[in-house]
C-alpha positions in Angstrom: -25.0 10.7 -27.6 -24.3 7.6 -25.5 -24.7 7.8 -21.8 -21.1 6.7 -21.3 -20.0 9.8 -23.2 -21.5 11.9 -20.5 -19.2 10.3 -17.9 -22.1 8.6 -16.1 -21.2 5.6 -13.9 -23.9 3.1 -14.7 -22.4 0.1 -12.9 -22.6 -0.1 -9.2 -20.5 -3.2 -8.9 -17.3 -2.8 -7.0 -14.8 -4.9 -9.1 -11.6 -6.4 -7.7 -9.6 -3.9 -9.8 -11.5 -0.9 -8.3 -11.1 -2.3 -4.8 -7.4 -2.7 -5.4 -7.0 0.9 -6.6 -9.1 2.2 -3.7 -6.7 0.4 -1.3 -3.6 1.7 -3.1 -5.0 5.2 -3.1 -5.1 5.1 0.7 -1.8 3.3 1.5 0.7 4.9 -1.0 2.5 7.8 0.6 1.8 10.1 -2.3 3.0 13.3 -0.7 6.4 12.0 0.2 6.9 10.5 -3.3 5.8 13.6 -5.1 8.2 15.6 -3.0 11.0 13.2 -3.9 10.4 13.8 -7.7 9.6 17.5 -7.5 13.1 19.0 -7.6 13.9 17.0 -10.7 10.7 17.6 -12.6 10.7 20.1 -15.5 9.1 23.4 -14.7 7.5 24.0 -18.2 8.2 27.7 -18.5 7.7 27.6 -22.3 5.4 25.5 -24.5 2.6 23.3 -23.1 2.5 23.0 -19.3 3.7 19.6 -18.1 1.3 17.1 -16.5 1.1 17.2 -12.7 3.7 15.0 -11.0 1.0 13.3 -9.0 -0.8 12.3 -12.2 2.3 11.0 -13.9 3.3 9.1 -10.8 -0.1 7.4 -10.6 0.1 6.5 -14.3 3.6 5.0 -13.8 2.3 2.9 -10.9 -0.7 1.7 -13.0 1.8 0.4 -15.5 3.6 -1.6 -12.8 0.4 -3.0 -11.3 -1.2 -4.1 -14.5 1.9 -4.9 -16.7 1.2 -2.2 -19.3 3.8 -1.0 -21.9 3.9 2.8 -22.7 1.6 2.5 -25.8 -0.8 0.2 -23.9 -0.9 2.6 -21.0 -1.8 5.5 -23.4 -4.6 3.4 -24.9 -5.8 2.3 -21.4 -6.1 6.0 -20.3 -8.4 6.6 -23.3 -10.4 3.4 -22.9 -10.7 3.0 -19.1 -12.4 5.8 -17.1 -11.3 4.1 -13.9 -7.7 4.6 -14.8 -8.3 8.3 -15.6 -10.1 8.7 -12.3 -7.3 7.1 -10.4 -4.8 9.4 -12.1 -6.9 12.4 -11.2 -7.5 13.5 -14.8 -11.1 12.2 -15.3 -12.7 15.6 -15.2 -9.7 17.4 -16.6 -8.9 18.6 -20.1 -9.2 16.4 -23.2 -5.4 16.1 -23.5 -4.1 12.9 -21.9 -0.6 11.7 -21.4 0.6 10.0 -24.6 3.2 7.2 -24.8 6.1 9.7 -25.3 5.1 11.6 -22.2 4.9 8.4 -20.2 8.3 7.3 -21.6 9.9 10.7 -20.6 8.6 10.4 -17.1 10.2 6.9 -16.7 13.4 8.2 -18.2 13.4 11.0 -15.6 13.0 8.5 -12.8 15.9 6.4 -14.3 18.2 9.4 -14.8 18.0 10.4 -11.2 17.8 7.0 -9.6 14.4 7.8 -8.1 13.1 4.2 -8.0 15.6 3.5 -5.2 14.5 6.7 -3.5 10.8 5.6 -3.7 11.6 2.2 -2.2 13.4 4.0 0.7 10.6 6.5 1.2 7.9 3.8 1.3 10.0 1.7 3.7 10.5 4.8 5.9 6.7 5.1 6.1 6.4 1.4 6.9 9.1 1.7 9.6 7.4 4.6 11.2 4.3 2.4 11.6 6.4 -0.3 13.2 6.1 -2.7 10.3 9.8 -3.2 9.6 12.5 -4.2 12.1 16.3 -4.4 11.7 17.1 -7.5 13.6 17.1 -10.0 10.9 17.2 -10.4 7.1 16.3 -13.3 4.7 18.0 -13.4 1.3 16.9 -15.2 -1.9 16.8 -14.8 -5.6 14.5 -15.7 -8.5 15.0 -16.0 -12.2 13.2 -13.5 -14.5 13.0 -14.5 -18.2 14.2 -12.3 -21.0 13.4 -12.6 -24.7 15.8 -15.1 -26.3 14.9 -14.3 -29.9 17.3 -12.5 -32.1 14.5 -11.1 -34.3 15.0 -7.5 -33.2 16.7 -4.3 -34.4 20.2 -5.3 -33.1 19.9 -8.9 -34.4 21.1 -10.3 -31.1 19.9 -11.2 -27.6 20.4 -8.7 -24.8 24.2 -8.9 -24.1 23.7 -8.1 -20.4 21.4 -11.1 -19.9 22.7 -14.7 -19.6 21.6 -18.2 -19.6 21.8 -20.6 -16.6 20.7 -24.0 -15.7 18.3 -24.8 -12.8 17.8 -28.5 -12.3 17.5 -29.9 -15.8 16.0 -26.7 -17.3 17.9 -23.9 -19.1 16.8 -20.3 -18.6 17.8 -17.0 -20.3 17.5 -13.7 -18.5 18.4 -12.1 -15.2 18.1 -12.8 -11.5 16.3 -10.6 -8.9 18.1 -10.8 -5.6 16.3 -9.4 -2.5 16.9 -9.0 1.2 13.7 -8.9 3.3 12.9 -8.2 6.9 12.8 -11.5 8.7 9.8 -10.5 10.8 7.5 -8.9 8.3 8.8 -10.2 5.0 9.0 -6.7 3.5 11.8 -6.0 1.0 14.5 -3.6 2.0 17.2 -4.3 -0.7 16.9 -5.2 -4.4 19.8 -6.1 -6.7 19.6 -7.5 -10.3 22.3 -9.5 -12.1 22.6 -11.7 -15.1 21.0 -15.1 -14.5 24.4 -16.9 -14.3 25.6 -14.9 -11.3 25.9 -17.1 -8.2 23.6 -16.2 -5.3 26.5 -16.4 -2.9 28.3 -13.5 -4.6 25.5 -11.1 -3.9 24.6 -12.2 -0.4 26.7 -9.6 1.4 25.2 -6.7 -0.6 21.7 -7.7 0.4 22.3 -7.0 4.1 21.6 -3.5 5.5 24.3 -3.8 8.1 22.2 -3.8 11.3 21.1 -7.4 11.3 21.9 -9.8 14.1 20.7 -12.8 12.1 20.4 -13.7 8.5 18.8 -16.6 6.7 19.3 -18.2 3.3 18.6 -21.5 1.4 21.1 -24.1 0.6 22.5 -22.0 -2.3 24.1 -19.8 0.3 26.3 -22.5 1.9 29.6 -21.0 2.9 28.4 -17.4 3.1 29.7 -17.1 6.6 33.2 -17.3 5.1 32.7 -14.3 2.9 34.2 -11.1 4.2 31.4 -8.9 2.8 28.8 -11.0 4.6 30.3 -11.0 8.0 28.3 -9.5 10.9 25.1 -11.4 11.4 24.8 -14.9 12.5 23.9 -16.9 9.4 21.3 -19.7 9.4 21.6 -21.5 6.1 19.6 -24.5 5.0 21.1 -27.9 4.9 21.7 -29.3 1.4 18.6 -31.4 0.4 20.7 -34.5 -0.2 22.1 -34.5 3.3 18.7 -33.8 4.8 17.2 -36.8 3.1 19.8 -38.9 4.7 18.7 -38.0 8.2 17.2 -40.8 10.3 14.3 -39.2 12.1 14.0 -42.2 14.4 17.3 -41.0 16.0 17.0 -38.2 18.5 19.9 -36.2 17.1 18.7 -36.4 13.5 15.1 -35.6 14.5 16.4 -32.5 16.3 18.4 -31.4 13.3 15.3 -31.9 11.1 13.2 -29.8 13.5 15.8 -27.0 13.3 15.7 -27.2 9.5 11.9 -26.8 9.5 12.1 -23.8 11.8 14.7 -22.2 9.5 12.4 -22.9 6.5 9.5 -21.2 8.2 11.5 -18.0 8.4 12.9 -18.3 4.9 9.3 -18.8 3.5 8.7 -15.1 4.0 11.1 -14.2 1.2 8.9 -16.0 -1.3 5.9 -13.7 -0.7 7.3 -10.6 -2.5 8.2 -12.8 -5.5 4.7 -14.2 -5.6 3.3 -10.6 -5.5 5.3 -9.2 -8.4 4.9 -12.4 -10.5 1.3 -13.3 -9.8 -0.4 -10.1 -8.5 1.5 -7.7 -10.8 2.2 -10.1 -13.7 5.9 -9.5 -13.9 7.3 -12.7 -15.4 9.5 -11.4 -18.2 11.8 -8.4 -18.4 10.4 -5.4 -20.5 13.6 -3.5 -21.1 17.1 -4.2 -22.4 20.0 -4.0 -19.9 20.3 -4.7 -16.2 20.1 -1.0 -15.1 16.7 -0.3 -16.4 15.3 -3.6 -15.2 16.8 -3.0 -11.7 15.0 0.3 -11.5 11.7 -1.4 -12.4 12.3 -4.1 -9.9 12.9 -1.5 -7.1 9.6 0.1 -8.0 7.8 -3.3 -8.1 9.1 -4.4 -4.8 8.3 -1.0 -3.2 4.7 -1.5 -4.4 4.7 -5.1 -3.2 5.6 -3.9 0.3 2.5 -1.7 0.3 0.4 -4.5 -1.0 1.6 -6.9 1.7 1.2 -4.4 4.4 -2.0 -2.8 3.2 -4.3 -4.4 5.8 -2.3 -3.2 8.7 -1.9 0.3 7.1 -5.6 0.5 6.5 -6.4 -0.7 10.0 -4.1 2.0 11.5 -6.0 4.6 9.5 -9.2 3.5 11.0 
C-alpha cells in the first residue's frame, strides 16, 4: 500500500493554491450562504441522503475559482486531496459528489436565483465591516467570448450571443456590465447582455439608486440625458480624439486634462474585478449557452472577486 493511500500528508510546502483556499475558508460567510440555500435544498427523505449543503457549496466555489467543468470537478475531487479537504469530505465516506450531483446543485441555484442572493449576502457582510459605501458608482463593461463554432448538437451558434466590433477586431459573445463602489472598487450590480448591446443602454440599471456621483468612460457620453440614469452627478470621460487635441501649454486645457486624469483614477477601480475573474479565476470564455445561465455564473464570480479583493482587510479585522 502506498503512503498516499493512507491519507498521509508528506509535503510540508504551503503552495499558492493551498494559501488561497485557506484565505477563502476564513473570509467567505459560509453560515449566511448555507442559510440562504437551506430552504430550497432537498430533504432526502427517501433514497440516499443528499450531500451536505456546505460541502456542495464549497465544491461549487472550487469550480468557479479554478475554472472546472462538472466532469472535471468530479475528477478533481478524486485526484486532489486538498479539494476534498476544503469541501469537508476528506475523512468522510467513499462516495463523492459525481458530475450529475454537481450539475443538480448548480441547477438548484439557477432555479431559485440564488447567485444574486449570494452576491447580496456577501456584500452585506462587506458593508457591515465598512468596506462598501453608497456615495458613488463606477460603471463599465467587458466582452466575454463565446464559442463561434457550429460543430455542436444544434448545428448553430448560441442565438442569445452576438458579434460586435471593437476597434478593428470582431468578437462573438456577450458583455458583462458591472457597477462598482467608487471608494472600494467592490461590485454591487452585475448585468449580462449580448455583445452588441450598447453600454449606454444598461448604465441606468447598474446604479443602486443612492449614489451622489457616477463615473463612466467615453462610451457613456450622453448618459445624463437618459431618464433611467438620472439622479447622480455623472463624470464621463472625454472622447479620446478631443482629449488629444488639448494644448497642455494653455492653462484651461491643462486644467481640463488634469480633471480627466482625476476621473480616470476613479474609473480605474472598475478594472480590478474584471482582472480578478479573468486572470485570477481564468474566466475568459462562457461555459453555458444562453444569457441567463451565464448571468448567474457572473454574479457568483463577482461575489467571489469581492471577497478576494477585500480579503486582506477582512483577515486583518479577524486578527
